[in-house]
C-alpha positions in Angstrom: 67.2 -76.0 -29.3 68.1 -72.9 -31.3 71.5 -72.6 -33.0 72.4 -68.9 -32.9 75.3 -67.5 -35.0 77.3 -64.3 -34.7 78.7 -62.9 -38.0 81.8 -61.5 -36.4 83.1 -60.6 -33.0 82.4 -57.0 -32.2 82.0 -55.0 -29.0 79.0 -53.2 -30.4 77.2 -56.6 -30.1 77.4 -56.3 -26.3 73.7 -56.9 -25.6 73.9 -60.3 -27.3 76.9 -61.4 -25.3 75.3 -60.1 -22.1 72.2 -62.1 -22.8 74.3 -65.2 -23.2 76.4 -64.7 -20.1 73.4 -63.7 -17.9 71.4 -66.8 -19.1 68.6 -64.5 -20.4 67.6 -67.1 -23.0 67.5 -70.0 -20.6 65.3 -67.9 -18.2 62.8 -67.6 -21.0 62.9 -71.4 -21.6 65.0 -71.4 -24.7 68.1 -73.7 -25.1 70.6 -71.8 -27.3 73.7 -73.2 -28.9 76.0 -70.4 -29.8 78.3 -70.6 -32.9 80.4 -68.2 -35.0 80.3 -67.8 -38.8 83.6 -68.7 -40.5 83.7 -65.2 -42.0 81.1 -62.3 -42.1 80.5 -63.0 -45.8 79.6 -66.6 -45.1 77.0 -65.7 -42.5 74.0 -66.7 -44.6 75.4 -70.0 -45.8 74.6 -71.9 -42.6 71.1 -70.5 -42.4 70.4 -71.4 -46.0 71.7 -75.0 -45.4 69.7 -75.4 -42.2 72.8 -75.8 -39.9 71.9 -72.5 -38.2 68.5 -71.3 -37.1 69.1 -67.7 -36.2 71.8 -65.2 -37.1 72.6 -61.8 -35.7 74.0 -59.3 -38.1 73.0 -56.4 -40.2 69.9 -56.0 -42.4 72.6 -55.5 -45.0 73.1 -59.3 -45.0 69.4 -59.9 -45.5 69.5 -57.5 -48.5 72.6 -59.2 -49.8 70.9 -62.6 -49.5 67.8 -61.5 -51.4 70.1 -60.0 -54.1 72.5 -63.0 -54.5 70.9 -66.2 -53.2 68.1 -68.0 -55.1 65.3 -68.9 -52.7 66.3 -66.5 -50.0 63.4 -65.8 -47.7 64.8 -64.1 -44.6 63.1 -61.8 -42.1 64.7 -59.4 -39.6 62.6 -60.0 -36.4 64.4 -58.2 -33.5 66.6 -55.2 -33.6 69.4 -54.6 -31.1 71.9 -52.1 -32.6 69.8 -49.2 -33.9 72.5 -46.7 -34.7 75.9 -46.9 -36.5 78.6 -48.0 -34.1 81.6 -46.7 -36.2 83.8 -43.7 -35.7 86.1 -41.4 -37.6 89.3 -40.8 -35.7 91.8 -38.2 -36.9 95.4 -37.3 -36.3 94.7 -33.6 -36.2 91.7 -31.8 -34.6 89.5 -31.1 -37.5 86.8 -29.4 -35.6 83.1 -30.0 -36.1 82.3 -32.8 -38.5 81.7 -31.8 -42.1 81.5 -34.4 -44.9 83.1 -31.9 -47.3 86.2 -31.9 -45.0 86.9 -35.5 -45.9 87.9 -34.4 -49.4 91.7 -34.2 -49.2 92.7 -36.1 -46.1 93.9 -39.7 -46.5 91.0 -41.8 -45.1 91.3 -45.5 -44.3 87.8 -47.1 -44.4 86.7 -50.4 -43.1 87.5 -53.3 -45.4 86.2 -56.2 -43.2 82.5 -55.4 -43.8 80.8 -53.0 -46.3 78.2 -51.3 -44.2 80.4 -48.6 -42.5 81.5 -47.1 -45.8 78.0 -47.6 -47.5 76.5 -45.5 -44.6 79.3 -42.9 -44.7 79.2 -42.5 -48.5 75.5 -41.6 -48.1 76.4 -38.9 -45.6 78.7 -37.5 -48.2 76.1 -37.6 -51.0 73.5 -35.9 -48.8 75.9 -33.1 -48.1 76.5 -32.7 -51.9 79.9 -34.4 -51.9 80.7 -37.1 -54.4 82.2 -40.1 -52.6 84.7 -40.5 -55.5 86.4 -37.2 -54.4 87.5 -38.8 -51.1 91.2 -39.9 -50.9 90.2 -43.3 -49.6 92.4 -46.3 -48.7 90.1 -49.3 -49.1 92.2 -52.5 -48.5 93.5 -52.1 -45.0 92.0 -53.9 -42.0 91.0 -51.7 -39.0 94.1 -52.8 -37.2 96.3 -52.0 -40.2 94.7 -48.6 -40.6 95.2 -47.8 -36.9 98.9 -48.6 -37.3 99.0 -46.4 -40.4 97.4 -43.5 -38.6 99.9 -43.8 -35.8 102.7 -43.7 -38.3 101.3 -40.7 -40.1 100.5 -42.6 -43.3 96.7 -41.9 -42.9 95.0 -38.8 -41.6 91.6 -40.3 -40.6 90.5 -43.8 -40.0 87.1 -45.5 -39.7 86.9 -47.9 -36.8 84.7 -49.4 -34.1 85.4 -50.0 -30.4 87.9 -50.5 -28.8 90.1 -49.2 -31.6 88.4 -45.8 -31.3 88.9 -45.7 -27.5 92.5 -46.8 -27.8 93.3 -43.9 -30.2 91.4 -41.3 -28.2 93.3 -42.3 -25.0 96.5 -41.8 -26.9 95.6 -38.2 -28.0 94.0 -38.7 -31.4 90.7 -36.9 -32.1 87.2 -38.2 -32.3 86.0 -36.5 -35.5 82.7 -38.2 -36.1 80.6 -40.7 -34.2 78.3 -42.1 -36.9 75.6 -42.8 -34.4 75.0 -39.1 -34.4 73.3 -39.3 -37.8 70.3 -40.9 -36.1 68.5 -44.2 -36.6 70.3 -46.5 -39.0 69.5 -50.2 -38.3 72.7 -52.1 -37.8 72.1 -55.4 -36.1 69.1 -57.7 -35.8 68.1 -61.3 -35.4 67.2 -62.8 -38.7 65.9 -66.2 -39.8 64.3 -67.9 -42.7 60.5 -67.8 -42.9 60.2 -71.5 -42.3 62.2 -71.4 -39.2 60.1 -68.5 -37.8 57.0 -70.5 -38.5 58.3 -73.8 -37.0 60.1 -72.4 -34.0 58.0 -69.4 -33.2 57.5 -70.2 -29.5 61.3 -70.5 -29.0 62.0 -67.4 -31.0 59.4 -65.5 -29.0 61.4 -66.5 -25.9 64.6 -65.2 -27.5 63.0 -61.9 -28.3 61.6 -61.6 -24.8 65.2 -62.2 -23.5 66.6 -59.5 -25.7 63.9 -57.1 -24.7 64.8 -57.6 -21.0 68.5 -57.4 -21.8 68.2 -54.2 -23.7 66.3 -52.7 -20.8 69.1 -53.8 -18.5 71.8 -52.4 -20.8 70.1 -49.1 -20.9 70.2 -48.6 -17.1 73.4 -50.6 -16.2 76.7 -48.9 -15.3 79.3 -49.2 -18.0 81.4 -51.3 -15.7 78.5 -53.8 -15.3 78.1 -54.1 -19.1 81.9 -54.6 -19.5 81.9 -57.3 -16.9 79.0 -59.1 -18.6 80.8 -59.3 -21.9 84.4 -59.6 -20.7 84.7 -63.3 -21.3 84.2 -62.7 -25.1 86.9 -60.0 -25.2 89.8 -61.4 -23.0 92.4 -59.3 -24.7 90.8 -56.0 -23.9 91.8 -54.4 -20.5 88.8 -53.9 -18.3 89.2 -50.2 -18.1 89.2 -49.9 -21.9 86.3 -52.2 -22.2 84.4 -50.1 -19.7 85.2 -46.8 -21.5 84.2 -48.3 -24.8 80.8 -49.5 -23.5 80.3 -46.1 -21.8 80.7 -44.3 -25.1 78.4 -46.7 -27.0 75.8 -46.4 -24.2 75.9 -42.6 -24.2 75.5 -42.6 -28.0 72.4 -44.7 -27.8 73.5 -47.3 -30.3 71.5 -50.0 -28.5 67.7 -49.9 -28.9 65.3 -49.8 -25.9 63.0 -52.4 -27.5 63.5 -55.1 -30.2 61.1 -53.3 -32.6 63.0 -52.4 -35.8 61.9 -48.9 -36.8 61.1 -48.3 -40.5 63.1 -45.1 -40.5 66.2 -46.9 -39.4 65.8 -49.7 -41.9 65.2 -47.2 -44.8 68.2 -45.1 -43.9 70.4 -48.1 -44.1 68.7 -49.3 -47.3 69.3 -45.9 -48.9 73.0 -46.3 -48.3 73.1 -49.8 -49.7 71.3 -48.7 -52.9 73.2 -45.4 -53.4 76.5 -47.2 -52.8 75.7 -49.8 -55.5 75.6 -52.7 -53.1 72.1 -53.8 -54.0 69.5 -52.9 -56.7 66.7 -52.3 -56.1 67.1 -53.5 -52.5 64.5 -55.3 -50.3 61.5 -53.4 -49.0 60.8 -53.0 -45.3 57.6 -55.1 -45.8 59.6 -58.0 -47.3 62.6 -57.9 -45.0 61.1 -57.1 -41.6 58.7 -58.9 -39.2 58.1 -56.9 -36.0 55.3 -59.2 -34.8 57.5 -61.2 -32.3 58.9 -57.9 -30.9 55.5 -56.4 -30.6 54.2 -59.5 -28.8 57.1 -59.4 -26.4 56.4 -55.8 -25.5 52.7 -56.5 -25.1 53.4 -59.5 -22.9 56.0 -58.0 -20.7 54.9 -54.4 -20.7 57.1 -51.3 -20.6 60.6 -51.8 -19.2 
C-alpha cells in the first residue's frame, strides 16, 4: 500500500488524476490510497511524520523542506509537469509578451502558492527588469483577481486553468503562457530516502504507471483527457474542461517520460534563489533520483 498525496487540486495535474481513474497503478500491481494535503504549505508534514509515503507537487516544496525542516531527506523521482502551467491574462491586447511591458499595469499575481511569481520574477530579471518595478497586487486569490480584472481594478492577472480559459472565452487576452519559456520543472513525485529504499518495488510500479499515462496523455484527444479527470472537477463544464486540457496539451506542459531533466530543475531553482525563497537551494544531485524513471523506460521501452 502506498499513500499518495496531492498538494492542491489543479487541472494541470491531469495525468495524475487520469492514472487514478484509469487504474494505471493497479495495473502495475500497486495499491494506492489517495489523500489531499490540508493546505499546500502543509504538504511535507505528512511525509515527515510517516503518514504519507509519496507526494506530488513541485521541486519547490523539496527545496523548501531542505531549507526549513531539520532531517529532511526528500528526492524527486518522477516528473510529470515539465513546464510552467500558469498564464498572464490581460484586459487589453498588449501584443507580443515583453517583461518590460509589465512595468505600469496593475498585475495580480498568485497568492496561493509561491512558484508562479518566483518563475515570472526571473523572467523579468533576465530581461533586465527589476521585479520591484512591477505594480503588483500580491494578496488576492486567483478567483478574487479574476473578479478584479473583470471589474477593471486589475489590468493583468496570473492564473492557471480553467480561469485562463474562462477569461479568454469572455474576450480577455492571453498575454503570456509561461510554458513558452521552456523547461521549468513543476510537478513530480517525491518521497523520503527511506521510503524509496523500503518501497522501491511499489514505487517502480507507480513510475511505470505514470510513464504509460504520460504516453496516453500525449496522444489522447483533449475530450478523452477531460473525461478521464472530470470526476475530480465536477464544477467545470465539460466543454471548458476540454478546452483547458487542449491548451495545456498543445503547450507541452506534460512530459513524455518521467525523467526529470537537469535543465528544467535548474531553471526552477534559479527562480527560487533569485526570488529569495531559498539560499543556497538544493542541488540537482541532492534533490533528484532519476533511477526509477530510467528503469521504467528501459523495462517498457519507447512509448
